[in-house]
N, C-alpha and C positions, 0 to 999 in steps of 0.2 A: 107636155106630150103634143105629138104632132099627128095630123092624119097623112098619110102616105099618098092618096087622093080623095076625092071628092065622093066616091063611092063605096068606098073601104072603112070599116068601123074602126072606130077607135080604138086602141090595143090599151089596156090598163095596165100600165108599168108596174103597178103596187102586187100585182097578181102573183101568190105563193110560187107558181111553176116557174118563174125568171129569177128565183134567188135560191142559192144553194143553202144549205143548214151551215151555221158559223162550227160547230161542236163535228159534224163531220168533216167539213172542211180541214178541220184542224188534224183531223185522224190522217186524211189524204197526205196534207204536210210531214208529218213523223213516218207515214209509209215511205215519203221521198227520202227520209234520215236513215231509214232501216234499207232503203236500198243501197245506200253509199255503202254501208256494211255488206251485202251482197255482191256488191260489184268487183268482180275479181281485179278491175283495173285500180282498185284503192291498194294502196298498201296494207300487208297483213296486219300489222298493228294499229294502224288508222282503222281497219276494220273494226277491231274489238271497240276502239275510241266510239265508233257509231254506234255499234249494239248500246255501249253505254248513254250516249248521249238518248238514244231511244228510250232507254228506261228512266231516267231523270226527267225528259220531257212528260213522258206518262204519268209519273209521280206527282208532278205539279198539276199536271190536267186534271187528275182526280181530286186532289186536294183542292182544287178552288172551282173547276168547269162543273165536274161532275156533282161536286158537293154541292153547289148554287143548284142544281136541277133536282137533286132528292129533297132541299130543303124546300123547292116549291113543290114537289110532288106531295110532299108532309102536309105541308099549309094547303093544301088542294088549289092552288095557283094553276088556273089552266090557261091562260093567257097563250096566244101561239107565236112562235116565231115568226119573221117575215114569211119563211118558207112552209108556214102552214101547220107546224109542229108542236103537240101540247108539249110539256117537259117531259112526262113518262112515254109518249112517242118517243121522244128523242134520248133518252136513256135506255130504251130498247133496240130503237138503231144502232146507237155507241156500242153496247155488248154485242149485238150479232158482227158488225163491221170489225170489232177490235180484236176480238177472240184467234180468228186467223192470223192476225199481224202477229199476235204475241206467241201461238204456238207455232208460225213460223221462225221468229226470232232464237227461241229456243231450240228448236229442232238444227236450225242452221249454225247455230254455236256448238251444239252437242257434236254434231257428224259432221259438218265441213270443218270449221273454223279449229276446232280442238285437233284434229289430225295434222290441218296445216301446219299447226303450230309447231306440234310436237316434231315436224320434219326438220324445222327451223332449230330444234335444241329447244323449244319453249312448252313443258310438260305440266297440265294442269290434272293433277290426278285423283282418282277416287281413292278412300282409304283400302278399300278393297284391291286395289292394285298393287298396294303396297309389299314391299320383301319384309322378312324378317328384321334385320337393321333397320330399316327405316321406319317400321313400328315399334320399335322398342326405342327410337330416339323420340318420337312423337310421343308414345305413353310417358316417357321421361318430361318431357315439354311441358304437357298436360298437367301432371301432377305438381310439378316447379312453378308453372307462369298461369294456367288457365285455371285449376281446380280451387286456389284459393279465392280467385274472383268471383265465382258461380254461386247462385244464391237459387236453389230449386223451391219453387213454391208449389204448395199441395194446394188443392181444391176439394175440400169436403165442409161438410155442416160449420165444422169450426175455422175452415178459410174459406171466405168469399174468393171468386174469380178474381186473379190479381188485376190489376191494370197494365195494358200492354200498350207501350208508347209507340207513337206512329214512324213507319219505316225501319222498325227495329226486325232483327231475325230473332226466330223466336223455335224452341223445340216443343212441340207437344208430345208428352209421353205417356204411356198407358204402363203401369205397374203392376203384380199382383202380389198379394200381401199372403206369403206361403202358409200363415197360421187361419188367417181368416175365409182364405180365396176369395177376397175381394177386389174388383179390379178399380183401380186407384186413376185419377188424373193428376198430373203435374204440368208444370210449366218451365220452362229453362230459357232465360233469357240467352244468347250469344253476344258478349260484350263486344262493346264498338270500339273499346280501347286497348285491343289489340288488332293487329293486320288482318284482313279477310283471308289471306291466303298464307299457310306459314310455310317457311322453308328451309331448306337443309343446310347444313354448313358442309365446307370444302370436304371435308373427311368421309363424309356417307357416301356410299356406292354410288356412282349417277348412275340415271337411268340409261343413257347410252354414250358414246365417246363425244357425241357431238351436243350435250347438254349444256345450254347456258343458264335456265332459269328452270326449276323445279318447285312446286307449291302445292299444298293439300289445304280446302277450303276447311276454313276452321269447324265450321258446325260440325262437319263430318270427326274431326277430333272428337270433340265433345260426344258426337253421338256413339262411337265406340269404346268410350271410357264411362258411359253411365254408372256402371255397377258399382263406381267408387262414390257416386251422387244418391244412390239410393240402396246403401248397404243390406244385403238381406233380401231384398226384393225380388222377384222377377219380371226382368223388362219384358214388356211383352210387345209393344211397338213403340215406333219414334216417327215424327214426322214434323220439316221444318215449316214453319209459316210465318208470314209477315201481313199487318194490316197496314191501311192508310186511313187516315183520318182527315177529316176537313179542318183546312188551316189557313181558311179566310177570317181576316179580322172583320168583326163585329164594330164598328166605328160610330158610335153616335155624339158626332161632335158638338151638338149643337148642347149637351148635357153636360159639359165641362167648360171650366173656363182655360184648363190648362192641357193642351193636346198631349206634353212629353209624358204625362202622369198615365192619359190612359191610352196612349200606344203601350206602354210600361204593363199597365194591368192586361192588355189586351195579351201580350207577350206571355204573361203568367197563364192566362187561359188557354193560349195555344200551345204550351208545353205540358199542362196536364190532358190536353186533347181534346180535339172534339168528334164529334159521330162518327163512326166507323163508315167509310165509304168503299170499302173495296177489303176483299181477303185474298191472298195468295196463297197458295200450299201445293204441298209435292202432289203429283198425280197419285203415288204409290200412297198417300194417307187413307186410313180406312175412313167407310161411310158414318161409323160412330164418333170417330175424332172429328169429319167434318160438321157432322151436324151439332156436335158439342159447343164449336166455334160458333157456329151459323149461329146457334139460339143465343149463345151468352151476348153477343154483338148484332143481334136483330137484324142480321143479313137475311137476303133470299138466296137463292140461284143464280141470279143473273150480279149478283156482286161477288162473284164466286170464282177466281182462276187456278186452276188446277194447271200447274206447270210440270212438264217433265224437266230433269238436269236441276242445273243451280237457279237458287233464286237471288234475285237482288241482281241482276247482271249490269248496275252502272259502276260495282265495284269492280270490273273491270280495266276501268281507267286506268286503275294504281298500277297495271301490266305495260304502260307508255314510260314506265320507268325503266324497263328492262333495255341494257345497252347495245341495241340491236338497231342503229342507225339506217342501214341498208331497208329494214323493213317498215319504215315511217318514211312520212314527206320529208322531200329534202330540205334540207334548213335554207333559212335565208335572211341576211338583216333586212330592217325596214332602210329605206333610203334617206338621208337628211335632205329637205325641200332643196334646190336648186340655188333659190336667192337666200337661203339661210345657212348656206355651209361655211362661210367665212366670221358668223358670229363666234364672239367671245363667249365661250364656257364657262368662263371662271368667274362664279356670281360674285367670290370675294372682290374683284375689280369692275366692277359691272360701273361704277361712278365715272372711272376715268376712260373705259370704253366709251362710256355715252357721249363724254367728251370728244371722243375721237369720231363721233358720229358712225360708230359701228356694231350699234344694238337694233335689236329688234324693231324698237319703235321707227326706228330711221327707214329701215326696210319696208314698213308698212305707211309711211307717208309718201312714200316713191309711187305705191300702187297696192291693190287690195293683193292678199295671198291667200289663195285656195290649198287645203292640205287634203289628201286621199290615204286615211288611213286604212288598213296597215302596212299599205305600200310605203307610205312616206311616216317617218318617224314620229311619232306621238311626244316623247319626251325631249325632240332637239326644235318641237314646233309650240305646242299648247304647256307643255309644263315649262319650256323656256321663257315664254312669253310671261306665265305665272311669278314663276321664280325670281326673274330678272326685275319684274315689277314690284314684286315683295322687297327687293335690295336698291333699286333705284331713289336715288335723292330725291327725284323729281315727282317719283309719283305720290299723290295726296290721297288716292282713296283706290279698293278693288272691290267691286261687288260681282258673287259667285253663285248660281244656282245649282246645289249638289243633289241628283235623285238616286244614282249609286257610285261610289267612289270604294277603292282597294283598299285591305287592311293597312298596308303600310305605305297608303296616298304620299308620294314626293308634292302633289298640289297641297291637301292638307297642313304639309309642313312648312311647304311656304306661306301660306295664310297666316300661320301661326308667327313666324319670321316677321310676316309685314305688321302684324300686331305689336309685334315686340320692337318693331323699329319705328314706332310712333304711326303708321298710316291709319287711316279711316278702312276698317275691313268689314263687310257684309257678307254673311253666307247664309242663303236659305236652304235647310237639309230637310228634304222632305222625307218625314219620319214614316209616310206611308206607305213606301217603295216597298212592294211585296216581297218577302224573305230577307229583306235586306235593313229591316225595321232595327233590329237588334244593333248592328254594325253602323249605321247612322246615329242611332244616339249617343253610341259610343264616342264617334267623332265629333258629333254636336256638341258633347260636352268637355271634350279637348278643346275645343274651338273658343267656348265661352270662358272656360279658364283662362286661356291665353290672353281673353280682352277682345276677341271678335263678336261683334253684333250678330249672334244667331237668331234667325228665325226658323221657327218648327211648323212650316208648311201653311197652309190656308184652310179656314173652315170650308169643307165643303167641295174642295177642289185640290185636288193632287197638282202638284208643280215638277212636271214634265219636261220643261224648257232646259236648252244645255247653254249657256250664254255666260259670259265674262263680260265686265266693264270695267276698265282701268282710266283713271282720271288724272293726269298729269299737268304739270303745270311746265309750260316751255315760254321763258322770258316773258311778255306781260300778258299771255294768254292762257285761256286753260283749254287742252285737248282733249277728247276723249276716245280711247283705243278699244275697239269690241272684238269677242270672238264669239261666234254662233253657230253650235254645231247640230250634228244630226246624232251624236253618241255621248254618253256619259262620261266625266271626267275621271276615266278610270284607266289605270296604266296596264293591268292586266288581260282586260277586255279590247283594249286599243290595239292589242296584237292579235285578236281573234276575230272581231269584229269588222266589216267594211264600213267606215264611216267619212265624212268629210265636215271641214270646218273652213269657216270664213272669216279671215281677220282682215280687219278695215279701220278707217279713222274718220269715216266718212261723216259729218256733221249730222245729218236726219237720222242715219242708223243711231250716232251715240246719244240723238235726244230722244229716240223712240226709245233705247234700254234705259235712260235717265227715268221715264217715265212708266216702264215695265216696271223696274224696280222700286220705285214709288207706289206702284199698286201692291205689290210683293211685301212689302217692309210698312207701308203707312195705311192710312184710311183715302183711298181713291177709286174713282169710278169712271178712270178713264177710257174714254169710248171711240176714240181715234187716236191712228198713228200714221206715220208719214209714211214710211216705208215699211213697216212689218208686220206682218199677217198674223195675228194674236190670237189664240182661243182662250177663254171664250167670247172674247170681243167681237172681233170681225172676221177670224179665219173660215168659219163655215159660209156667211155669205159670201168672201172675197173668191172663195173656191166655186161655189156655186156659179157665183157671174163671172169666173174665167171660162168655164166649161160653157157657158150659155155664150158668151163672146165666142167664140169658135163655131157654135152652133147657129147664131146669126151670119157668121161670115160664109155658111155654107149656103144658108137660104138667100143669101145674094151672088151667089153662084162664084164664090173665092173659096181657097183651098182652106180646109179645117184640119189641123193635127195635133193629137194631145200624145204626148209619154210621160206617165208617171211610174214611179219606183217607189214601193214603201213596203213595211213588214205586214200589213194587213189591209184587204178592204171589205168594210162590214155595213158601213152607213147606208142606209136604205135611200134616203133622200140624195144621196151622191150617186148612188147607183142608179136611180131611176134617170136623173139629169144626164147621165153619161150615155142612157140607153135612149132618150131624145136625141142626143149629140149624134149616135150612129143611126139614128133613122132619119136623122137630116144629110148623114153623109160623112161625118166628121171620122177621121182615120182615129183609129185609139190604140194604143201600143202601151201594155200594162204589165210591170216586173214587179210579182208580189209575191215575197219569199214564203209568206205564209197563209194564212187563212184568206181565201176571197170567196165571198159570197154572191158575185156578180158571175149571170151563168154566158160566156160568150159563143157565138157564131149561131144565136137562134135567128132564124129568118123574120124579116120583119123588125126584129127587135134590136139584135147585137150583132148584125152581119159585118159590120167592121171594126166589131172590137176584137184583140187577141190579146191574150192573157199566156206570160210564161213566168215559170219560178226557178232561182237559179239555188240549188243545195249541195256546197262543195266544203272546201278545205276551211273558207272564211265562213262565218256567219252573215250573209247580207243585212246590213243594218241601217245603210244610207237611205234618204227619201228625198227625193230628186222630184222635180214637179216642170214639166215642157211645154208649154203651148206657144202654137207657132204664129199667131197674131196678127195673122197677113203678111207672115214676113218679117215681121218686127218683132223677132222671138222674145218670149220672156224665161227666164228660168230659175226657179227659187229650189232652196234647199233647208232643212228643219227638223223638228223634234216629232212632227205629227204625223200618225199615219189617217186613212179615211175611216174613222170609226167613231162611234157615237161618244165615247169616251173620251177620245182626242180632241172632238171637235168642240164637247159641250161641259165635260167636268175634269178638263185640267189644264193647266196653264201651259198654252205650248207657244212656241215662235217660230216664223216661217221667213227666210229673208229673200229679197230677190238678188240675184246675183247679176251685177249690172256691166261690169266690165267686161270689153267683148270678148277678151282673150278668155278669160275665166269663165265664161257663160259658153264659148266653144268647147274649153275643155269638159263642160258638163255635158253638154251634146254628145262629146267623142266618147265619154264614160258609158251613157244611154247606148249609142252604136253599136258599141262593143259588146255591152248586155245583150242586145238584142240579137246578134249576131252567136252567140255561143250554141255551140251542138256537143258538148262536153259535160255539162250540169244543168242544161236548161232543160223541162219538161214542158210542154204545151198542155193547156187546161182546154178539155173536151167538153162540148157540151153536154154531155150527160155526169160532168164533174168530176171523172177522170183524169187523170195526167199520163201522158205520154213520153216518154224521156227522147230527145233528139238524139240522131246518129249521126256522126263522122260517115264518109265512105271514100271513094275510089275517086270519085267526081267532086266530094266535101270534103276539104282538110278539116282537120279538128281544130276548133278555135274554141280555148280554154279562157274565157275572162278573167278570172284571176289570174291565171298563170301570164297572161298579157299583161296586163296591168303591172304584176312585179318585174315582169324583164324591162319594160318601158321605163321604169323609176329608177334600175338600176345600172341604166346606162349612162 
């Protein structure tokens, strides 16, 4: 903390007024995602995609963040967040701010996107809109394909209320027995083994001449054939509903010696379902049905979202498969990094190519290599590096951390090949990667069966770092090649997320990664690293010191400037240190895609801090940290955001990028992002975001498009 003058009282930088609430800031982020759907500049089918992403994001938010707050309220934990809110106050504020967003999402889909899609020949029809021929077809479809799957479940003294799985679509049905005149309640689950939208064959009369795709929601087909499920009963009412359950795993690692068994047990509990944290229901549902569901699931009005139109809009993502390229983002191919364009892609001939000095290792020996995904090919760089290492006879060992990987991962296959080729292979597979636990268990067991040394994470820590170490015999020496990245070793997300990776064979980085892997796989209390910033060892202290160094330069009349790009900024200590730097006159530019708890532009506190968020075609996932350092600039990339979990409860690695040309490349990336006026939003002192606009005197700068164009040349 600093004093602005001898007469000005010291400002308490921990005061809650200087912090935004983490959960409410996340809602602002998801609002920016929704805006991509609302924006007419976004291609039509891509607008559907963003509606689906908005819904998927919300599901995970309720399953984890809202669930945690509800647990704290139930446990009567009144500890306030840095912005001064109790768990109950946060839940109330979330409900108040979220409802208008969800209402806007559903209204926009039904009143704007549906008609626009129909104009392009894409018809999402309601059952009531169908002609007789279409209805006959769907009735036949129901009888042949749907009816045998369904299991109507009665609720009465002999049949307790059935278990409702999280995120499933269900019909609440009220029927009247014509004999007893009793009104009875039943539940019908909409099967997720069938497509959400049922389409018509080519010989069914099209809606219009331009019809490309015509579909009807499956739940409406079921609803209009309920008499077959309840013969002899009078259908009084039906309403679609969906519940969301707590999905956070409660992992008490100190109580078991086998983390794999513990995670498997917790996954079984998740499938059985935690407490219900949200009920979504059709707005047309009667109060009696709504009250019945709330009573059975122990919910309050705050937990209920009554929605117009379709529920579960994340299923709109399936419509991206409709063959209308004019309604989607223009396709493009990731460029092969220029220095890798002459590599031999035939892994069966890697031994001879190595002798010819035409392999990726010779490229790295000449100079460090920086790759920028998805603009540069993940396959031609990262996957090639690991695959070549698996087959190269000179490679002795491969070590890797896997946080999230794709189901058909070429990297996992390469690791298996490496083990089969007699190399020492070690893979730390993080079983606690949320929502990827089951997938990671599968791949960990496959690797173990192939002879790979598999480590199932660390007790008390998630291993979030993205690093590869390749040990290669070259003549009489051993050389270590490394890759340190900002993103997961996942070929699918590498096409959708912006990430960076550094290849190097510098001795100090190789030695640091050796020490890091020894910490991950054995017994080590390594407390110092030559170059790497490693959490939870030295990352927090080093980041604080780098910020404070800029502050000291300003105190001595020298310039100070920080540019940092990350997914989220939450940590109160980092924020307070940034405030102190701003008070000293350090210029601070932050590019924070998601949650930002720092309040910029506050007089006397954060006058010199600017925050932007970029939400566009690709998910901004890379982390870059730039410090002016009195003209001796230092630039870092790595896996960590400035959040308590990354700094204190995860294993993370951030590396300096010291090659002048590569450091300049990173600075150019930051400059391009800061100049964006197509997908960039400026965070205001009140917590709202204002989207930047291009104009007559301000030509449009779309950073993501510019990166793609630069690397295609």
